[in-house]
Structure formats: structure tokens, C-alpha cells
Wavefront OBJ file of the C-alpha trace (Angstrom):
o trace
v 79.540 76.992 76.240
v 82.774 77.419 76.710
v 84.885 80.490 76.245
v 87.614 80.086 73.559
v 89.620 82.359 75.665
v 91.007 82.313 78.976
v 88.858 83.710 81.832
v 91.317 86.094 84.120
v 90.968 84.188 87.482
v 92.382 80.578 85.875
v 95.207 82.827 83.988
v 95.753 84.243 87.602
v 95.421 80.789 89.249
v 98.189 79.420 86.681
v 100.283 82.190 87.946
v 100.141 82.144 90.696
v 100.699 77.836 91.543
v 103.879 78.925 89.513
v 104.849 81.850 92.084
v 103.445 80.450 95.236
v 106.293 78.852 96.300
v 109.002 81.850 96.002
v 106.402 83.833 97.789
v 105.905 82.012 100.705
v 109.676 80.759 101.326
v 110.661 84.850 100.909
v 107.808 85.956 103.033
v 108.325 83.080 105.996
v 112.532 84.725 105.360
v 111.433 88.287 106.465
v 109.092 87.550 109.046
v 110.589 84.181 110.837
v 106.924 82.868 111.903
v 105.476 79.853 109.890
v 101.473 81.089 110.690
v 101.936 84.700 110.267
v 103.895 84.004 106.839
v 100.665 81.914 105.888
v 98.157 84.392 106.857
v 100.313 87.712 104.660
v 101.270 85.120 101.468
v 96.770 85.001 101.776
v 97.354 88.490 101.295
v 98.992 88.875 99.079
v 97.276 86.238 97.219
v 94.252 88.238 98.035
v 95.612 91.910 96.880
v 96.885 90.281 93.736
v 94.358 88.886 92.807
v 92.529 92.335 93.056
v 94.537 93.816 91.316
v 95.593 91.114 88.689
v 93.383 93.492 86.366
v 96.619 96.280 86.271
v 99.677 93.539 86.005
v 100.899 93.734 83.081
v 101.357 91.014 80.950
v 104.454 91.676 79.175
v 106.891 91.286 82.671
v 107.466 88.425 85.556
v 104.600 88.007 87.329
v 106.417 86.642 90.223
v 108.488 89.320 89.895
v 104.953 91.154 90.168
v 103.860 89.528 92.953
v 107.308 89.163 94.845
v 106.851 93.200 94.928
v 102.802 92.850 96.855
v 104.931 90.592 98.737
v 107.622 93.224 99.585
v 104.228 96.165 100.311
v 102.160 93.602 102.640
v 105.726 93.090 104.616
v 106.176 96.196 105.141
v 102.762 96.631 106.196
v 102.860 94.309 108.417
v 106.590 95.395 110.450
v 104.706 99.085 110.542
v 101.465 97.912 111.947
v 103.661 95.833 114.432
v 105.429 98.825 114.519
v 102.742 100.942 116.203
v 101.240 98.606 118.600
v 104.803 98.235 120.251
v 108.215 99.767 119.892
v 110.353 97.885 118.084
v 112.781 98.457 115.882
v 112.371 96.756 111.877
v 115.473 97.407 109.576
v 112.742 98.704 106.338
v 116.280 98.540 103.947
v 116.928 94.821 105.414
v 114.312 93.338 104.866
v 114.023 94.511 100.873
v 117.523 93.864 101.022
v 117.673 90.012 102.523
v 113.929 89.799 99.641
v 116.219 90.852 96.454
v 119.336 88.518 97.434
v 117.141 85.884 98.822
v 114.866 86.004 95.576
v 118.327 85.848 93.792
v 119.675 82.975 96.045
v 117.104 80.981 96.525
v 117.747 76.789 96.256
v 115.705 74.115 96.946
v 116.055 72.582 100.398
v 115.119 74.350 103.721
v 113.681 77.785 103.335
v 113.827 79.128 106.944
v 116.910 78.151 108.169
v 118.621 79.376 104.434
v 117.167 82.562 105.198
v 118.108 82.778 108.602
v 121.374 81.736 107.056
v 121.430 84.588 104.512
v 120.012 87.076 106.885
v 123.428 86.855 109.734
v 125.420 86.564 106.860
v 123.641 90.169 105.358
v 125.312 91.206 108.454
v 128.735 90.940 107.128
v 128.360 92.834 104.729
v 130.233 96.040 104.486
v 131.825 98.995 103.000
v 131.699 98.819 99.147
v 130.902 96.050 98.979
v 126.915 96.452 101.105
v 126.625 99.401 98.825
v 126.983 97.750 95.985
v 124.257 95.300 96.971
v 122.257 98.321 98.121
v 122.256 100.122 94.929
v 122.037 96.674 92.443
v 119.481 94.264 94.613
v 117.918 97.646 96.853
v 117.154 100.292 93.850
v 117.186 97.927 91.301
v 119.871 99.868 89.417
v 122.297 98.122 87.120
v 125.297 97.244 87.277
v 126.339 100.193 85.204
v 124.572 102.710 86.577
v 126.098 101.427 90.304
v 129.719 101.705 88.223
v 129.134 105.191 87.533
v 127.835 106.187 90.648
v 130.623 104.402 92.615
v 133.314 105.702 90.014
v 133.869 101.604 89.085
v 134.037 100.642 85.540
v 130.984 97.938 84.966
v 132.385 94.248 84.148
v 134.871 95.341 88.065
v 130.810 95.885 89.339
v 129.956 92.350 87.772
v 132.614 90.438 88.877
v 132.478 91.912 92.864
v 128.641 90.994 92.667
v 129.464 87.745 92.133
v 131.815 87.267 94.177
v 129.959 88.417 97.217
v 126.761 86.367 95.446
v 129.445 83.499 96.156
v 131.105 84.732 99.483
v 127.243 84.700 100.907
v 126.808 81.312 99.283
v 129.411 79.690 100.675
v 128.637 81.188 104.261
v 124.870 80.003 104.000
v 126.392 77.426 103.510
v 128.838 77.222 106.915
v 126.010 77.948 108.598
v 123.611 75.139 106.882
v 126.307 72.755 107.614
v 126.985 74.004 111.579
v 122.917 73.479 112.157
v 121.822 77.585 111.670
v 123.505 80.312 113.646
v 126.216 79.706 114.785
v 128.902 78.639 111.802
l 1 2 3 4 5 6 7 8 9 10 11 12 13 14 15 16 17 18 19 20 21 22 23 24 25 26 27 28 29 30 31 32 33 34 35 36 37 38 39 40 41 42 43 44 45 46 47 48 49 50 51 52 53 54 55 56 57 58 59 60 61 62 63 64 65 66 67 68 69 70 71 72 73 74 75 76 77 78 79 80 81 82 83 84 85 86 87 88 89 90 91 92 93 94 95 96 97 98 99 100 101 102 103 104 105 106 107 108 109 110 111 112 113 114 115 116 117 118 119 120 121 122 123 124 125 126 127 128 129 130 131 132 133 134 135 136 137 138 139 140 141 142 143 144 145 146 147 148 149 150 151 152 153 154 155 156 157 158 159 160 161 162 163 164 165 166 167 168 169 170 171 172 173 174 175 176 177 178 179 180 181
């Protein structure tokens, strides 16, 4: 007997198939180790599948599952920190996650994410405040503008310029063969 409605398992599989590469690239960029990233991506799939019933279908599945991935990466770093005294800046992880999703492009995700990580170290001052507020705190450009006493259009222009500078920096580093450029 054939079902008229699509089973939740099938719906999840279709959505996961579309989001998998973005999640895998995101996680790999954050942890930097392919074996660990593969394990974490499997954990993300399992956790997302288990909580799929709570997924609001009016929202983006990829954004939702990236939130699951972010949580599991945080948990991974916390477990590592308990095992040995290692410092990981969890805020930087959030920053990288948000910006890497925005800047994701075809190609070698590992090299690209490592280049992004290096390029982000050069962002400071007001630019860093704008990036943090918009990508980490997830506030709109109008709220960023209000908090920093800037015009909304100016914040949008600055975000565009910051992304362009990051893109150029990433391209230079990739062309130079990694982190040297």
C-alpha cells in the first residue's frame, strides 16, 4: 500500500541531502581535521534526525541544521578542554561559522576555511564590532547601525567592504598556497 503523504524520514533525507555539503564544509572548517569532522557531521545528522519533529518547516532547513552543527562543535571543544588545557575561542568559532556560510564557494573547503580563519585575525576595531554584531549576534544591519550610532546604509556598505576584503584576502592566501599570503 502506497502512502499519499511523504514520510518524515523521506523528508529529512531529502533536506539533509541538500544541506550535507554545507554542513560538512562548515564543520571541517571549524575543527580542521577530516576524521573528526566526519564523525561530527554524522552526529549532526543523527541529532537533527532525532529532533526533526521540532523543525519549523517555514524556516530554512540548512540554517536550522547549521545551528545543530554549531552546538555540537561547541560541545566537541568543551569535551577537549576538559581532557587537556587547550584554549578555544568559542566566539571565533561562531564568527567563522557565520561568515564561512556567507562566503562559501566551490572548491577546497579546508584550504578556504583555513584562509578565512587567518584573514579574520586581521579584522579589528569597528569592522570587528560590525562583523560580531551581524554574524555572531545575528542582528539586522539596522540594529547594528543603532548600536554603533551609524546609518543603516553605511553599515550595509561596510559589511559589503568587509566581505570583499575577506574574499580578496582568502583568494591571495589560496593563490599563495595556504596561510603564507
